[in-house]
C-alpha positions in Angstrom: -1.9 11.2 -1.4 1.2 10.2 -2.8 4.0 8.0 -2.3 7.4 9.0 -2.7 6.9 12.0 -4.9 4.3 9.8 -6.6 0.3 10.8 -6.6 -2.1 7.9 -5.6 -2.9 5.7 -7.3 0.5 4.3 -8.4 0.8 1.9 -11.3 3.0 -1.2 -11.4 5.6 0.7 -13.6 5.6 3.7 -11.0 6.4 1.2 -7.8 9.1 -0.8 -9.7 10.8 2.4 -10.9 10.5 3.9 -7.1 12.3 0.6 -5.8 14.9 1.3 -8.7 15.7 4.6 -7.3 16.5 3.5 -3.9 20.4 4.3 -3.4 20.8 0.9 -1.7 18.9 -1.0 -4.5 22.2 -3.2 -5.4 21.5 -4.7 -1.7 18.1 -6.1 -2.7 19.3 -7.6 -5.6 21.8 -9.5 -3.1 25.3 -8.2 -2.7 28.4 -10.0 -1.4 27.2 -13.0 -0.8 23.7 -12.2 0.8 20.5 -13.2 -0.7 18.3 -11.5 -3.4 15.8 -9.6 -1.2 11.7 -10.7 -1.9 10.9 -7.5 -4.6 7.9 -9.1 -5.3 6.7 -8.8 -2.0 7.9 -5.0 -1.8 6.3 -4.1 -4.7 2.8 -5.6 -3.8 3.5 -3.7 -0.5 4.0 -0.7 -2.1 0.3 -1.3 -4.3 -1.5 -2.3 -1.3 -0.5 1.1 0.8 -1.2 2.6 -2.8 -5.0 1.0 -2.7 -5.3 1.7 0.8 -4.6 5.7 0.7 -7.0 5.7 -2.2 -9.8 3.7 -0.5 -9.5 6.2 2.9 -8.4 9.4 1.2 -11.7 11.3 2.8 -10.6 9.9 6.1 -6.7 9.4 6.2 -4.3 12.1 6.0 -1.1 10.3 6.0 0.3 6.5 6.3 4.0 6.2 7.5 5.3 2.6 7.5 8.8 2.8 8.8 10.9 0.7 8.6 9.7 -1.6 6.3 12.1 -5.0 6.3 12.4 -6.8 3.1 13.3 -10.3 3.6 15.2 -13.0 1.3 13.2 -13.6 -1.9 10.2 -15.7 -1.3 9.6 -14.6 2.3 8.1 -11.5 2.0 8.2 -8.2 3.8 7.5 -7.1 7.5 6.2 -3.7 8.6 8.1 -3.0 12.0 6.3 0.1 12.6 2.8 2.2 11.1 1.7 5.1 11.6 -1.8 6.5 10.5 -2.9 10.2 10.7 -6.8 10.3 10.4 -7.6 13.8 8.3 
């Protein structure tokens, strides 16, 4: 299983690197008056998906969360839609 070209389980450093690779990362830091996003919650969510992938690797082929909204700092993230394909 992998998350965005990384093999699970991903480390905290992997997650932080992946987030900073996002083309729109500047938007997460706060841009043109918008508040900074809850990057810590995004990190925790990605770590959680990695842990879920590892815990279910014999039963689940794919996990797709799209979109995942990152709310303003301190407000968390929200998965709007998710798909889990059993293996």
